[in-house]
Phi, psi and omega in degrees: 000156179214131180256128176275118194234158180196171172291135175150164189283328174291314170302322172304316174306316183295315177298320180295318176303310181298323180291318176299323183280339189072033186260141172243124178229138178306144188239135168247118179293149179228132180278092181292317182299325177270013178062025179300334183278356178258011182216166177295152007275352182302311185294341171297323179276322185228091183300338177288340173077002186266165176236145009280175169217150181240111177269126187277168179297337180270006182091348178288147181239126178265122185242023171236136183304308183298323181292326177295312176303311180303314181298313185294326177295326176285330178282324186228077190290343182241141349290148181287132175249353170251315175166157180265343185231167173302320180296315180294322182294319181297314182297318177297315184292330172301309186288322174309309181298317181296321181296312185285318181293327185268330190230301191291322179297322178290325177301312187284319178294322178294332173289314183298321184270354182241258183306328188262007188300331180293330176283321190264346190291340178257006180252318176224173176285124185249156181230082183300333178289347180267344186307306181297319182295324177291322179299317177298323177294326176295320181297316176296314180288328175299312178299327176298311179295320174309314184289348180261352186272333174051243185262018175307143165275325173227183189294320178268053179081237181251019174259129172275131192221180175300329175304316179295316182295319178295315179290316183301310183301314180300309183290330180288321171303311182299322174298329181281346173252025171095003184272147180242155169297151182292145175300139182092350177293130183251325183274318187302315182302319178290322178297315175304317181294318182297320185285321179301328180284351177292139177303328182293341181293308179292319180296336185271350182296139178293142176306333181265005178305309180298320181288325174284346184057038171225150182261091182218000000 
């Protein structure tokens, strides 16, 4: 296997997952800043052009972060980061879906249409008029999630899962580009501190993160 890696919150999520699992996979760096991921030969392997991607031993390439998690979870089930039982796996997938659809996709698109528009305007269709609305929606949805967590240690109760990895990497990135947690959030600040204290959080930061001034 080979992991196509780069600076960014989604590649960081893959690195954090691997660190939590204690898995070592050969890594091939891809220049995201230089748009290497948007042209051949990278797009020959992963037509979606996104990062990370996992090339399997049979030559197949998985280009979605959660698909990578699911594949590796089956190959390396311990420690479980999706779940050890059907019930736990269903619960994790429920929260992973909620986190992505309600929060992280809006974090990323509001960056592409806002602070990052200079980088993305020649790569994808950008909607600058949508940036502020998406930022507002992130704040609203974060408060929604905050109100559901109660005494949970992590998103899926007391289990650390891919839902935590996905949301943490998105919000840590967002914080580095000037976004703040919503006022009135009671659970989220402590959760961010708990996840940040895990060795995988620091270990997963890209070597270029400090120079680029983004946490990815």
